[in-house]
LUMGU-97110 format. One record per residue (C-alpha): residue in three letters; residue number from 1; y, z, x. Coordinates in nm, 2 decimals, always signed. Layout:
N
NODE   residu   num    north       up     east
NODE      Ala   NUM        Y        Z        X
...
This chain:
345
NODE   residu   num    north       up     east
NODE      Unk     1    +0.00    +0.00    +0.00
NODE      Unk     2    +0.24    +0.08    +0.28
NODE      Unk     3    +0.21    -0.28    +0.41
NODE      Unk     4    +0.33    -0.40    +0.07
NODE      Unk     5    +0.62    -0.15    +0.07
NODE      Unk     6    +0.73    -0.25    +0.42
NODE      Unk     7    +1.04    -0.06    +0.38
NODE      Unk     8    +1.13    +0.23    +0.60
NODE      Unk     9    +1.37    +0.11    +0.87
NODE      Unk    10    +1.49    -0.23    +0.77
NODE      Unk    11    +1.65    -0.51    +0.97
NODE      Unk    12    +1.95    -0.45    +1.20
NODE      Unk    13    +2.22    -0.65    +1.03
NODE      Unk    14    +2.30    -0.95    +0.81
NODE      Unk    15    +2.30    -1.31    +0.91
NODE      Unk    16    +2.65    -1.45    +0.93
NODE      Unk    17    +2.80    -1.79    +0.87
NODE      Unk    18    +3.13    -1.96    +0.77
NODE      Unk    19    +3.07    -2.08    +0.41
NODE      Unk    20    +3.42    -2.20    +0.34
NODE      Unk    21    +3.41    -2.49    +0.09
NODE      Unk    22    +3.05    -2.43    +0.00
NODE      Unk    23    +2.90    -2.32    -0.33
NODE      Unk    24    +2.63    -2.06    -0.39
NODE      Unk    25    +2.45    -1.96    -0.71
NODE      Unk    26    +2.24    -1.64    -0.74
NODE      Unk    27    +2.02    -1.56    -1.04
NODE      Unk    28    +2.02    -1.19    -1.09
NODE      Unk    29    +2.34    -1.19    -0.90
NODE      Unk    30    +2.52    -0.92    -1.10
NODE      Unk    31    +2.32    -0.62    -0.97
NODE      Unk    32    +2.09    -0.50    -0.69
NODE      Unk    33    +1.98    -0.73    -0.41
NODE      Unk    34    +2.13    -1.03    -0.58
NODE      Unk    35    +2.47    -0.88    -0.60
NODE      Unk    36    +2.45    -0.78    -0.23
NODE      Unk    37    +2.36    -1.14    -0.14
NODE      Unk    38    +2.65    -1.26    -0.35
NODE      Unk    39    +2.89    -1.02    -0.18
NODE      Unk    40    +2.81    -1.15    +0.16
NODE      Unk    41    +2.84    -1.51    +0.05
NODE      Unk    42    +3.18    -1.43    -0.10
NODE      Unk    43    +3.29    -1.25    +0.22
NODE      Unk    44    +3.18    -1.56    +0.42
NODE      Unk    45    +3.41    -1.78    +0.21
NODE      Unk    46    +3.18    -1.94    -0.05
NODE      Unk    47    +3.24    -2.00    -0.41
NODE      Unk    48    +2.98    -1.78    -0.58
NODE      Unk    49    +2.83    -1.80    -0.92
NODE      Unk    50    +2.64    -1.50    -1.06
NODE      Unk    51    +2.38    -1.55    -1.33
NODE      Unk    52    +2.23    -1.28    -1.54
NODE      Unk    53    +2.19    -1.17    -1.90
NODE      Unk    54    +2.46    -0.91    -1.95
NODE      Unk    55    +2.83    -0.99    -1.94
NODE      Unk    56    +2.94    -0.63    -1.87
NODE      Unk    57    +2.72    -0.63    -1.56
NODE      Unk    58    +2.88    -0.96    -1.45
NODE      Unk    59    +3.23    -0.82    -1.50
NODE      Unk    60    +3.15    -0.50    -1.30
NODE      Unk    61    +2.98    -0.70    -1.02
NODE      Unk    62    +3.28    -0.94    -0.99
NODE      Unk    63    +3.51    -0.64    -0.97
NODE      Unk    64    +3.30    -0.48    -0.69
NODE      Unk    65    +3.27    -0.80    -0.49
NODE      Unk    66    +3.65    -0.87    -0.53
NODE      Unk    67    +3.73    -0.52    -0.40
NODE      Unk    68    +3.50    -0.57    -0.10
NODE      Unk    69    +3.67    -0.90    -0.02
NODE      Unk    70    +4.01    -0.75    -0.05
NODE      Unk    71    +3.92    -0.48    +0.20
NODE      Unk    72    +3.82    -0.75    +0.44
NODE      Unk    73    +4.14    -0.94    +0.38
NODE      Unk    74    +3.97    -1.22    +0.19
NODE      Unk    75    +4.01    -1.38    -0.15
NODE      Unk    76    +3.69    -1.37    -0.36
NODE      Unk    77    +3.59    -1.68    -0.55
NODE      Unk    78    +3.33    -1.54    -0.79
NODE      Unk    79    +3.24    -1.61    -1.15
NODE      Unk    80    +2.97    -1.50    -1.39
NODE      Unk    81    +2.75    -1.71    -1.63
NODE      Unk    82    +2.52    -1.56    -1.88
NODE      Unk    83    +2.15    -1.67    -1.92
NODE      Unk    84    +1.82    -1.52    -2.00
NODE      Unk    85    +1.56    -1.68    -1.78
NODE      Unk    86    +1.29    -1.59    -2.03
NODE      Unk    87    +1.44    -1.84    -2.28
NODE      Unk    88    +1.38    -2.19    -2.17
NODE      Unk    89    +1.61    -2.35    -2.42
NODE      Unk    90    +1.89    -2.13    -2.29
NODE      Unk    91    +1.80    -2.21    -1.93
NODE      Unk    92    +1.83    -2.58    -2.02
NODE      Unk    93    +2.17    -2.54    -2.18
NODE      Unk    94    +2.32    -2.32    -1.92
NODE      Unk    95    +2.20    -2.49    -1.60
NODE      Unk    96    +2.25    -2.84    -1.73
NODE      Unk    97    +2.60    -2.74    -1.80
NODE      Unk    98    +2.64    -2.59    -1.45
NODE      Unk    99    +2.50    -2.91    -1.29
NODE      Unk   100    +2.74    -3.13    -1.48
NODE      Unk   101    +3.04    -2.90    -1.40
NODE      Unk   102    +2.99    -2.83    -1.03
NODE      Unk   103    +3.07    -3.09    -0.77
NODE      Unk   104    +2.83    -2.94    -0.52
NODE      Unk   105    +2.56    -2.66    -0.47
NODE      Unk   106    +2.47    -2.56    -0.12
NODE      Unk   107    +2.27    -2.24    -0.18
NODE      Unk   108    +2.05    -2.13    -0.46
NODE      Unk   109    +1.90    -1.78    -0.45
NODE      Unk   110    +1.63    -1.69    -0.71
NODE      Unk   111    +1.66    -1.32    -0.74
NODE      Unk   112    +1.64    -1.24    -1.11
NODE      Unk   113    +1.33    -1.06    -1.22
NODE      Unk   114    +1.13    -0.79    -1.39
NODE      Unk   115    +0.97    -0.53    -1.17
NODE      Unk   116    +0.62    -0.38    -1.23
NODE      Unk   117    +0.62    -0.30    -1.59
NODE      Unk   118    +0.41    -0.31    -1.91
NODE      Unk   119    +0.30    -0.64    -2.06
NODE      Unk   120    +0.53    -0.80    -2.30
NODE      Unk   121    +0.64    -1.14    -2.43
NODE      Unk   122    +0.96    -1.33    -2.36
NODE      Unk   123    +1.16    -1.54    -2.61
NODE      Unk   124    +0.91    -1.83    -2.57
NODE      Unk   125    +0.61    -1.62    -2.63
NODE      Unk   126    +0.50    -1.62    -2.27
NODE      Unk   127    +0.41    -1.32    -2.05
NODE      Unk   128    +0.76    -1.20    -1.98
NODE      Unk   129    +0.69    -1.13    -1.61
NODE      Unk   130    +0.58    -1.49    -1.56
NODE      Unk   131    +0.84    -1.63    -1.79
NODE      Unk   132    +1.14    -1.47    -1.61
NODE      Unk   133    +1.02    -1.43    -1.25
NODE      Unk   134    +0.84    -1.76    -1.22
NODE      Unk   135    +0.87    -2.02    -1.49
NODE      Unk   136    +1.24    -1.97    -1.55
NODE      Unk   137    +1.31    -2.02    -1.19
NODE      Unk   138    +1.09    -2.33    -1.17
NODE      Unk   139    +1.30    -2.48    -1.45
NODE      Unk   140    +1.63    -2.37    -1.30
NODE      Unk   141    +1.54    -2.55    -0.97
NODE      Unk   142    +1.43    -2.86    -1.16
NODE      Unk   143    +1.76    -2.88    -1.35
NODE      Unk   144    +1.98    -2.81    -1.04
NODE      Unk   145    +1.78    -3.02    -0.79
NODE      Unk   146    +1.97    -3.34    -0.84
NODE      Unk   147    +2.29    -3.15    -0.75
NODE      Unk   148    +2.13    -2.99    -0.44
NODE      Unk   149    +2.01    -3.33    -0.33
NODE      Unk   150    +2.35    -3.48    -0.38
NODE      Unk   151    +2.51    -3.20    -0.18
NODE      Unk   152    +2.28    -3.25    +0.11
NODE      Unk   153    +2.40    -3.61    +0.15
NODE      Unk   154    +2.77    -3.53    +0.13
NODE      Unk   155    +2.98    -3.60    +0.45
NODE      Unk   156    +3.02    -3.31    +0.69
NODE      Unk   157    +2.73    -3.11    +0.54
NODE      Unk   158    +2.53    -2.97    +0.83
NODE      Unk   159    +2.17    -3.08    +0.85
NODE      Unk   160    +1.93    -2.83    +0.68
NODE      Unk   161    +2.21    -2.62    +0.53
NODE      Unk   162    +2.12    -2.69    +0.16
NODE      Unk   163    +1.86    -2.42    +0.08
NODE      Unk   164    +1.67    -2.26    -0.20
NODE      Unk   165    +1.55    -1.90    -0.15
NODE      Unk   166    +1.29    -1.71    -0.36
NODE      Unk   167    +1.31    -1.34    -0.36
NODE      Unk   168    +0.93    -1.29    -0.35
NODE      Unk   169    +0.75    -0.98    -0.23
NODE      Unk   170    +0.47    -0.83    -0.02
NODE      Unk   171    +0.35    -0.72    -0.36
NODE      Unk   172    +0.21    -1.07    -0.40
NODE      Unk   173    -0.09    -0.91    -0.23
NODE      Unk   174    -0.17    -0.74    -0.56
NODE      Unk   175    -0.20    -1.05    -0.76
NODE      Unk   176    -0.54    -1.06    -0.93
NODE      Unk   177    -0.81    -1.19    -0.70
NODE      Unk   178    -0.63    -1.10    -0.37
NODE      Unk   179    -0.79    -0.87    -0.12
NODE      Unk   180    -0.56    -0.57    -0.22
NODE      Unk   181    -0.59    -0.61    -0.60
NODE      Unk   182    -0.81    -0.40    -0.82
NODE      Unk   183    -0.86    -0.71    -1.02
NODE      Unk   184    -1.04    -0.90    -0.75
NODE      Unk   185    -1.31    -1.04    -0.98
NODE      Unk   186    -1.06    -1.18    -1.22
NODE      Unk   187    -0.87    -1.41    -0.99
NODE      Unk   188    -0.57    -1.63    -1.04
NODE      Unk   189    -0.62    -2.00    -1.12
NODE      Unk   190    -0.29    -2.10    -1.30
NODE      Unk   191    -0.52    -2.32    -1.51
NODE      Unk   192    -0.38    -2.26    -1.85
NODE      Unk   193    -0.12    -2.09    -2.06
NODE      Unk   194    -0.39    -1.87    -2.21
NODE      Unk   195    -0.47    -1.74    -1.87
NODE      Unk   196    -0.11    -1.64    -1.82
NODE      Unk   197    -0.03    -1.48    -2.15
NODE      Unk   198    -0.36    -1.38    -2.31
NODE      Unk   199    -0.51    -1.29    -1.98
NODE      Unk   200    -0.20    -1.10    -1.89
NODE      Unk   201    -0.27    -0.85    -2.16
NODE      Unk   202    -0.57    -0.73    -1.95
NODE      Unk   203    -0.36    -0.68    -1.63
NODE      Unk   204    -0.18    -0.38    -1.51
NODE      Unk   205    +0.19    -0.37    -1.43
NODE      Unk   206    +0.14    -0.42    -1.05
NODE      Unk   207    -0.09    -0.72    -1.11
NODE      Unk   208    +0.15    -0.88    -1.35
NODE      Unk   209    +0.43    -0.84    -1.10
NODE      Unk   210    +0.22    -0.95    -0.81
NODE      Unk   211    +0.11    -1.27    -0.98
NODE      Unk   212    +0.47    -1.38    -1.02
NODE      Unk   213    +0.56    -1.30    -0.66
NODE      Unk   214    +0.25    -1.51    -0.55
NODE      Unk   215    +0.39    -1.79    -0.78
NODE      Unk   216    +0.72    -1.78    -0.60
NODE      Unk   217    +0.55    -1.83    -0.26
NODE      Unk   218    +0.34    -2.12    -0.41
NODE      Unk   219    +0.65    -2.28    -0.57
NODE      Unk   220    +0.81    -2.30    -0.23
NODE      Unk   221    +0.52    -2.48    -0.08
NODE      Unk   222    +0.47    -2.71    -0.37
NODE      Unk   223    +0.84    -2.81    -0.38
NODE      Unk   224    +0.83    -2.89    -0.01
NODE      Unk   225    +0.51    -3.09    -0.04
NODE      Unk   226    +0.56    -3.26    -0.37
NODE      Unk   227    +0.94    -3.32    -0.37
NODE      Unk   228    +1.12    -3.26    -0.05
NODE      Unk   229    +0.89    -3.44    +0.20
NODE      Unk   230    +0.80    -3.74    -0.02
NODE      Unk   231    +1.16    -3.80    -0.09
NODE      Unk   232    +1.28    -3.72    +0.26
NODE      Unk   233    +1.53    -3.48    +0.12
NODE      Unk   234    +1.74    -3.26    +0.35
NODE      Unk   235    +1.67    -2.95    +0.15
NODE      Unk   236    +1.49    -2.63    +0.27
NODE      Unk   237    +1.30    -2.39    +0.04
NODE      Unk   238    +1.18    -2.05    +0.15
NODE      Unk   239    +1.04    -1.73    +0.00
NODE      Unk   240    +1.12    -1.38    +0.14
NODE      Unk   241    +1.02    -1.02    +0.10
NODE      Unk   242    +1.33    -0.79    +0.08
NODE      Unk   243    +1.14    -0.47    +0.15
NODE      Unk   244    +1.12    -0.18    -0.09
NODE      Unk   245    +1.49    -0.14    -0.20
NODE      Unk   246    +1.67    +0.14    -0.38
NODE      Unk   247    +1.79    -0.06    -0.69
NODE      Unk   248    +1.78    +0.01    -1.06
NODE      Unk   249    +1.46    -0.19    -1.07
NODE      Unk   250    +1.27    +0.11    -0.94
NODE      Unk   251    +1.34    +0.29    -1.27
NODE      Unk   252    +1.09    +0.05    -1.43
NODE      Unk   253    +0.81    +0.24    -1.26
NODE      Unk   254    +0.84    +0.51    -1.53
NODE      Unk   255    +0.81    +0.25    -1.81
NODE      Unk   256    +0.52    +0.08    -1.62
NODE      Unk   257    +0.32    +0.41    -1.58
NODE      Unk   258    +0.44    +0.67    -1.83
NODE      Unk   259    +0.40    +1.03    -1.72
NODE      Unk   260    +0.35    +1.18    -1.37
NODE      Unk   261    +0.22    +0.86    -1.21
NODE      Unk   262    +0.54    +0.66    -1.30
NODE      Unk   263    +0.76    +0.95    -1.19
NODE      Unk   264    +0.58    +0.98    -0.86
NODE      Unk   265    +0.59    +0.60    -0.79
NODE      Unk   266    +0.97    +0.59    -0.86
NODE      Unk   267    +1.03    +0.89    -0.64
NODE      Unk   268    +0.82    +0.74    -0.36
NODE      Unk   269    +1.01    +0.41    -0.38
NODE      Unk   270    +1.35    +0.58    -0.36
NODE      Unk   271    +1.23    +0.80    -0.08
NODE      Unk   272    +1.11    +0.52    +0.14
NODE      Unk   273    +1.34    +0.24    +0.03
NODE      Unk   274    +1.61    +0.04    +0.20
NODE      Unk   275    +1.96    +0.03    +0.08
NODE      Unk   276    +2.05    -0.27    -0.15
NODE      Unk   277    +2.26    -0.41    +0.14
NODE      Unk   278    +1.96    -0.40    +0.38
NODE      Unk   279    +1.75    -0.56    +0.10
NODE      Unk   280    +1.97    -0.86    +0.11
NODE      Unk   281    +1.92    -0.94    +0.48
NODE      Unk   282    +1.59    -1.13    +0.44
NODE      Unk   283    +1.75    -1.37    +0.19
NODE      Unk   284    +2.06    -1.41    +0.40
NODE      Unk   285    +1.85    -1.50    +0.70
NODE      Unk   286    +1.65    -1.76    +0.50
NODE      Unk   287    +1.97    -1.90    +0.35
NODE      Unk   288    +2.18    -1.91    +0.67
NODE      Unk   289    +1.99    -1.90    +0.99
NODE      Unk   290    +1.98    -2.20    +1.22
NODE      Unk   291    +1.63    -2.09    +1.32
NODE      Unk   292    +1.50    -2.23    +0.99
NODE      Unk   293    +1.59    -2.59    +1.09
NODE      Unk   294    +1.52    -2.55    +1.46
NODE      Unk   295    +1.16    -2.44    +1.39
NODE      Unk   296    +1.12    -2.66    +1.08
NODE      Unk   297    +1.02    -2.36    +0.87
NODE      Unk   298    +1.04    -2.54    +0.54
NODE      Unk   299    +0.83    -2.38    +0.27
NODE      Unk   300    +0.76    -2.07    +0.47
NODE      Unk   301    +0.74    -1.71    +0.36
NODE      Unk   302    +0.92    -1.43    +0.56
NODE      Unk   303    +0.84    -1.06    +0.54
NODE      Unk   304    +1.16    -0.97    +0.72
NODE      Unk   305    +1.44    -1.17    +0.89
NODE      Unk   306    +1.29    -1.38    +1.17
NODE      Unk   307    +0.94    -1.26    +1.08
NODE      Unk   308    +0.73    -1.52    +0.92
NODE      Unk   309    +0.50    -1.34    +0.68
NODE      Unk   310    +0.12    -1.36    +0.67
NODE      Unk   311    +0.07    -1.44    +0.30
NODE      Unk   312    -0.27    -1.40    +0.14
NODE      Unk   313    -0.53    -1.67    +0.12
NODE      Unk   314    -0.40    -1.73    -0.23
NODE      Unk   315    -0.05    -1.78    -0.10
NODE      Unk   316    -0.17    -2.05    +0.14
NODE      Unk   317    -0.39    -2.23    -0.12
NODE      Unk   318    -0.24    -2.58    -0.17
NODE      Unk   319    -0.47    -2.65    -0.47
NODE      Unk   320    -0.35    -2.33    -0.63
NODE      Unk   321    +0.01    -2.44    -0.57
NODE      Unk   322    -0.06    -2.77    -0.74
NODE      Unk   323    -0.23    -2.60    -1.04
NODE      Unk   324    +0.08    -2.37    -1.08
NODE      Unk   325    +0.32    -2.67    -1.05
NODE      Unk   326    +0.13    -2.87    -1.31
NODE      Unk   327    +0.10    -2.57    -1.54
NODE      Unk   328    +0.47    -2.50    -1.52
NODE      Unk   329    +0.54    -2.86    -1.61
NODE      Unk   330    +0.31    -2.84    -1.92
NODE      Unk   331    +0.46    -2.51    -2.03
NODE      Unk   332    +0.82    -2.64    -2.02
NODE      Unk   333    +0.75    -2.97    -2.19
NODE      Unk   334    +0.54    -2.81    -2.46
NODE      Unk   335    +0.84    -2.61    -2.57
NODE      Unk   336    +1.13    -2.85    -2.50
NODE      Unk   337    +0.98    -3.20    -2.52
NODE      Unk   338    +0.86    -3.46    -2.27
NODE      Unk   339    +1.22    -3.53    -2.16
NODE      Unk   340    +1.30    -3.17    -2.08
NODE      Unk   341    +1.24    -3.20    -1.70
NODE      Unk   342    +1.46    -3.39    -1.46
NODE      Unk   343    +1.28    -3.64    -1.25
NODE      Unk   344    +1.20    -3.50    -0.91
NODE      Unk   345    +1.22    -3.84    -0.73
């Protein structure tokens, strides 16, 4: 379990860059790790768009980020957009609108999510963990990818600087079928929607969460192999582990495991966790470091800044990545029609 927590000390400091004139979008950007990533992007000069469900959280985050920029003698360029990633129709409306409105998008950080918690359904009748943490982000990327591709070909855009970052987790090791999961016999196949939702009813909070963090790692590999490489796009996609971080998401342990176990788990996480600022460092490294391009680390998973992770066998399974990719496509088109997805080519 401690390997999955991977939390106590944390990295030394944040990756730095001049982001003047560039645009970044962070899902889950109005609190926790996402807000810290947004803060650094704003301090570095980027135009920053925060996406989450609650407007009051967006307003408060903008105020905090603006104050931090003022302290540093900088002007914050931050705005908030509301969206529930567990509602595919809303995702389409919001992110199609953003794509049409923005003239560029350099950085996309997928940080929104539900922590280990009880099974439930999202607005589309899908296991809410999978709908928000995984499928919603798949569709966000699909809708924004034409803009990311366009940005990568603009004049004076540095090679390899357009990037997508998934906030995954070492908790992917607890996806059903992995070596650390109690559900080893069940396995993950990403073969059908029934497996995701009906099968999800049989999984515990940690397995539900772990399955989505595995999906994020697989999405990065599938996007690289099925879209970026075949189209020769100058876009990098990575997945990272932020460490165990002291954010409000740790409160969900009490809902996941009512009683003493949940209280103990929450207390343990807070006792061993990193600060939210430290939790942002892995995403900042993946989004900004020159190492990514120099080493051609496209599609890689990092367990800390500059530390390529050793994902599970499931996390390296290209057939599993393909199954997830095709299932995601079916689930979106089932609800929104055959023309719901943007063409990847």
